[in-house]
C-alpha positions, 0 to 999 in steps of 0.5 A, spaced: 481 543 500 487 547 502 491 551 498 492 552 490 498 548 491 494 541 492 488 542 487 493 542 482 496 536 483 489 532 485 487 535 478 493 532 475 492 526 478 484 525 476 485 528 469 493 527 467 498 524 471 502 526 477 509 524 480 509 520 487 516 518 490 516 512 494 524 511 493 524 511 502 520 505 502 522 498 503 524 493 498 526 486 499 528 481 493 528 473 496 533 469 491 534 461 492 531 455 491 526 455 497 525 462 497 517 461 494 516 456 500 521 460 506 516 467 503 509 463 503 510 460 510 511 467 513 506 471 509 498 472 509 496 470 502 498 465 498 505 467 494 505 458 491 500 459 486 502 466 484 504 466 476 509 469 475 510 476 472 505 477 478 503 480 485 499 478 492 499 484 498 499 480 503 501 481 511 506 478 516 504 476 522 507 474 530 505 468 533 498 471 535 497 474 528 498 482 529 501 484 524 509 485 523 507 489 516 503 489 510 507 488 504 506 486 496 510 481 493 512 480 487 513 474 484 518 473 478 523 467 473 528 467 479 527 471 485 521 474 489 521 482 490 518 485 496 515 491 497 514 494 503 513 500 508 519 504 512 516 501 519 515 495 516 521 494 512 525 496 520 519 490 522 521 485 517 528 486 514 532 482 519 527 475 522 528 474 514 534 475 514 537 471 521 531 465 518 533 465 511 539 460 511 534 455 514 529 456 508 534 455 502 534 464 501 538 469 500 535 475 502 538 482 500 535 489 504 536 494 496 532 499 499 537 504 498 539 500 492 534 502 487 528 508 487 521 507 487 517 513 482 510 512 481 505 514 476 499 515 477 492 518 474 488 518 466 495 517 463 499 514 465 500 509 462 501 513 456 508 518 460 510 510 461 509 507 454 513 515 450 518 514 456 520 506 454 518 507 447 514 500 446 506 498 448 506 496 455 499 492 459 498 491 465 491 489 466 492 486 473 493 490 479 500 488 480 502 485 474 509 487 472 514 487 467 522 486 467 525 492 462 532 491 459 534 498 459 541 501 457 546 507 458 553 509 457 554 501 455 551 499 462 546 496 462 540 494 467 534 492 470 527 497 470 521 494 474 514 496 472 508 493 476 501 496 476 500 498 483 494 504 483 495 507 489 489 512 488 481 510 485 487 512 479 490 506 474 498 506 477 505 505 475 510 502 480 518 504 477 523 501 481 528 504 477 537 502 480 539 509 485 544 510 480 540 512 474 536 516 480 537 522 477 537 521 471 530 519 470 527 523 474 528 529 470 526 524 463 520 523 467 519 530 468 521 532 461 517 527 458 510 529 463 511 537 460 506 534 455 502 532 458 501 537 465 504 532 470 505 535 478 510 532 483 504 530 488 506 532 495 504 528 502 500 531 503 495 530 497 498 523 496 494 523 503 488 525 501 488 521 495 489 515 498 483 515 503 479 516 497 481 509 494 480 506 502 487 505 502 489 505 510 498 505 511 502 501 517 504 506 522 499 511 521 492 507 519 494 501 523 500 498 527 503 492 530 499 492 536 493 489 531 491 483 528 489 482 521 483 480 521 481 487 524 484 491 519 483 487 512 481 482 508 484 483 503 490 480 505 489 473 506 488 467 504 483 462 508 485 456 503 493 456 503 497 451 508 500 454 514 503 461 516 505 464 523 499 467 525 494 462 521 491 459 527 488 466 529 486 468 523 483 462 522 479 463 529 477 469 528 473 468 521 470 460 523 470 461 531 468 468 531 464 468 524 469 475 523 467 478 529 473 483 533 474 487 538 474 492 534 475 494 527 479 499 523 473 503 518 472 509 514 467 514 515 464 519 512 462 525 515 458 532 516 461 538 515 467 541 514 471 539 520 477 535 518 478 531 524 485 530 529 489 523 529 485 519 535 479 525 536 474 520 539 468 516 536 462 517 540 454 513 540 449 516 545 455 519 549 459 513 549 467 513 546 466 507 540 473 509 537 478 514 535 480 515 528 487 514 526 488 519 519 483 525 515 481 529 510 477 532 506 475 529 499 474 533 494 470 526 490 465 526 496 465 534 497 466 531 505 470 530 509 472 523 511 476 518 515 480 511 517 478 509 524 477 504 529 471 502 532 469 497 537 465 490 536 458 492 537 458 499 532 462 497 526 456 496 522 455 498 516 450 506 516 451 506 522 451 513 524 456 516 530 459 522 532 466 526 532 468 533 535 460 533 536 459 532 527 455 527 525 458 523 521 457 516 518 460 508 518 462 505 511 464 497 511 
């Protein structure tokens, strides 16, 4: 590990709880009678059959099946909440607003109206229950709840969703931005009993790569078709959506084989590859690295990378900067 601060932050998540601030991430609320059909026709996973107070991982695609953004869609009684990356928000917001009238929907970009805190770690739910003086139980990934809160006679809603952003349990908390400072102080003050640590981006990168969570704009982007990255974002049973023809063709005709595929790699030695470093096989370039870290959990270097067809099978041995690496799928 690089330094003592990162070690402490990493251990906090593994043994207690860490605080992440993802307020910069995109947040879009969709209302209106046609909201479910509207979003369901634009994303790759099944929103229509999703139960209220649950969420699903999905992607917005263009007509060629290329990824405009991945996202999480949360379904509530009278609105949908779409959580996206910063880049994804820029790609999607205008498109949704332009098409919302035909979709009998109202689209609002609430990125600046809501802070987004995330508590990740083995004791994260204990801290949340202490914060809200309640017994919250969210068992499934992306399950959610709305809590009514009050401060100085002002009533407002706080949304809590189960979102494991590491290998440990974790919870995202959406709070009105007007209460950002006081709520962050509340978390930190109550977190002292749990030895809470504020987690920086470098530590987060280690934790999310260990959890095999690639990021849009870093590990994949709008040049990639969805089957190159993940089937987790796909429903093959749902109705039509933009880009479906390409995704279905890869599944049914190409049998899931794509020109290249995003894989995880375990790398021998202590040298951490840089982004775009070449992946080699028998002196032939077969791919490139997108991100890499040293994993304390595995006690080795791990990475994401794209590898060409014919070389991305599980267990394939490749080389990165002359170091032996194994592809793990």
